N, C-alpha and C positions, 0 to 999 in steps of 0.2 A: 513817215518816220520823222519824229521831232527831236532835234538836238538843242539842248538848253545850255547856254553859257551862264553860269551862276557865279558871280564874282562881286564880293563886297568891296574889293580893291580891283577896279576894272582893268582890263587889258587896254593898251593904247589903241586908238581908233584904227590905225593902220593894221594892227594885229587882228582886230575884229573883222575888218574888211577882208583880210586874207582868209580867216576862218570861214566867213560867209561864202567866199568864192569856192572853197573846197566842199563845203556842205551842200550848197545849192547846185553845184555842178554834178553832185551825186544824186540829185533829185530829192534831197531831204529838206525839211523846213528848219530854219534857225530861229530860236527865241532868245531874248536877252533879259537877264535879271542882274542889274548892276547897282552897286552902292546901296544894297538893301540894308535895313537897319534893325529888323527884328526877324527872328527865326521863322515866324509864321509866313512871312513872305516867301521864304525858300520852300517851306512845306506846301504852300499853295502852287508854286511854280513847277514843282517836280511831279505833280499828280499825273500829267499826261506826257511826260518826257520819256523818250526811249533811250536817250543818251545824255550825259552831262559832262561838260568841261568845267573844271574848277581850278582855283589857285590854292589859297590857304584856307578855303572855306571848309567848314566842318560837315562831313557827311556821316552822321551817326545812325544808330539803329532806328531812331524816330523818323529821320529823313528817308531812309531806305524803306521803311514800312509804308510811308505815304506815297512812294513812287512805284505804283502798281505795275507800270509798263516798262520799268527801267531794265535795260540790258547791259549797259556799260557806263562806268565812270572813268574819266581820264583826268588825272591830276597833272596840270601843265607845270611840270617841274620834277625834280628828282625825289624829294621826300613825299611820303604818302601816309604819315602817321595821323593825318587829319581825317582819314577814312576808316570806318569800322570794317575791317577786312572780314572778320568772322560773320558779322551780320550780312555783309554783301555776299559772301560765299553761300551762306544758308539760303539766301534769296535767289541764288543762281545768277548773280550779277558779276560780270567781269570788271576788275579794277586794274587800270594801267597807270604808269607814270610816263614821263618823257625824258629819260636820262640823257644827260649831256647837253641839252639845249640851253641851259642856263650856266653851264660850267665856266665859260670864259668870263662872264659877267661877275660871278662870285669870286673867281680867282683874282680879277683886277681889283675888286673891292678889298680883298685881303691886303694887297700892297698899298692901297689908299690908306687903310687903317694903320698899317705898319709904319709907313713913312711919317704919318701923323704922330705915332707913339714914340718912335726913336728921336724925333725932333722936339720931344717934350711938349707935344700938343701946341706947337708954335707959340710958346709963352715968352719967347725972347731970350731964353737961356741957350747955352751950347748943348746940342744933342749929340747923337752918334750916327754912324752910317750903317747901311745894311751889308755893304760889301765885306766879305770875309766872315760874316756871322754864320753860325750853324743853325739851319732851319730844319725843324722836325715836322714832317707831314704825317698827321695822324689819320690814316685811311687814304689809300691810293686809288681812288676811283676817278671819275671824270674830272671832278674839281681838283682833286689832289694832283693829277697829272698836269693840269693847266697851271697850277701853282708852281710846280717844279719847272715848267717851261719858262715862266716869267722870272722865277728866282735866278735862273742861270744868267739872265741879262743883268742882274744886280751883282753878280759875282759871289753868290752865297754858296756855302758848303751844304749839300743836301742829304738828308736822311729820311727814311719813311718806315712806318710800321703799319701793316695791314694783315690781319689774321686770315684773310681770305684771298689775298693776292699773292701769287707765287713770287719768291725772291728774284727769280730770273727776269720776270716781267718788270719789276721795279728797277733792277740794276741795268737793264738794257737802255734805260733812259739816263744813265749816269747818276743815279741816286743810290745811296748805300742803304740796303735793306737790313733792318734790325729785327730781332726775334721777339721783342715784347714792348709793350707800352712803357714799362719801367726803364728799359734800356734807352728808348727814344727820348724820354724826358731827361734822363741823366746826361745825355750828350748835347742837348739842344739849347741854344741861347733863346730861340723863339720856337714856339709850337703853334702850328695852324691846325685847327680841328675840322675834320670832315667826316666824322663818324655819324651814322644814323641813330635815331632814338629807338632803342630796343630795350627789352627787359634787362639785357646784359650791360648795356652802356649807360642807362639812365643814372645820373649822379656819379658816374664813374670818374669824372675829372674832379678829384678831391685834393685836400691838403697834402695827403701822403704822396700823391703823384707829383704835384707841383713842387713839393719840397725837394725833389730830386734834381730840379733844374739848377744850373749855375747861377751865381749872383747876377742880378740885373735881368732876370728872365722876363719874357713877354708871352702871354697867351692871347691868341686871336681866335675868336669863336664866330664863324659864319655858318655853323652847322645847325644845331638844334639847342634850344634853351634847356631842354630836359637833361642833356648829357652832363651839364655842369652842376656841381653841388654848390649852389649859390651862397649858402650860409658859411660853408668852409672856405670858399674863395675870399669872402670878406674877412674872416678871421685870419686867414693866411696873409692877406695883404696888410692887415693892421700890424702883424708881427714881422713882416718882411717888407721893409719900407723901400726896397729897391725894385719890387715886382710891379709890372703893369698888366692891365687886362683891357682889351679892346674887343668890341663885339657889335654886331648889327641885330642883336636879339635883346631887347630891353629886359633886364632882370626884374624879378618881382620885388627885390630889395634895392631898386635903383636909387631911391631917395636917400637911403642910408649909405649906400656906396658913395654917392656924391658927397655926402656930408663928411664921411670918415676917410675916404681915400680918393677923393675927387681929382686930385692933381695927378693921379696915376691910372685913372679909369675913364673910359669913354664908351658910351653906347649910342647908336642912332635911335631916334624915337620909334621907328618902325623897321621891320625887316627889309633890308635894302639890297641883298645879294643879287636878286633877279630883276631889280628895278632899272633896266635899260630898255630902250626901244628895240634893240636887236634881240635881247633875250625874250621880251614880250612876243615879238613876231615869231621867233624860232619855236618857242614852246607851244604857243597857241596853234600855229599851223600844223606842227607835229601832232598835237592832240586831235585836231580835225582829221588829219590823214589816217591816224590810227583808228578812229571811230568808223570812218568809211571802210577801211580795210577789214575791220572786225565784222561790221554788219553785212557787207557784201561778200566777203571771201573767208570769213571765220579766222582771220589772222590774229594770233594771240601773242605775238613776239614779246611785248612788254607787259604781259599780265603779271601782277604781283601777288594775287591771292590764288596760289596754286592749289 
């Protein structure tokens, strides 16, 4: 039984060592494909793989067709839109994610970006504080809950909207549950995005929604690039000179954003939410354990292609 780690952005060595320990203890073979530069390298590597652990790597229909022995793909992280679920299901391949393993890392990054934003990107001018600000959490999953936990330490007033999370679950954490995205944006000084990229959410964060926010609003996006309407955000920021946007997902129009609204916009060069040693280790080892559980005992707890 061969397990392939295919990562163009590799796990930390300590994470790979932990994965290896789990895989080899189960009697399986571990293979590594790290820092690959062309798709053909991935296509060649998957030919004899029974299982694959990936990060943000693209597992599309072509990769699935090349992987004749493949039984399971595990995305080490929460999002899985980089895997063609329909093609995997058609081929009888189980796809899983590792929800919650990166949640604290992403939540801490939210506040790193937020402090940077409210202090005017440390440009020497007088900024503001997070204490007393109204924070809207858009989607109350693992990351959203960690954001709420940290925000309490800053003394923020908390609101959340999640179409799939019961209000009582949100409110037991001391967070006010709202009934719509429109209501959330209307009351929030700051909105932190944690929605997945789906047909319903893609480009849903648009000028109309942002226009509901109070003056001096801030949007933080550590979720997915696709959920934000990048053209409308730029246009909105040009006409609303008090608004700020911070993200760890480089927009396609980054150069224009920098040119036109650069004093109120910041993006990290690469996705940074899960880029901590702890998150690396947690997600990688969770992925390895899920593969062993699936192969040996048929456990499908985190299967996402139902």
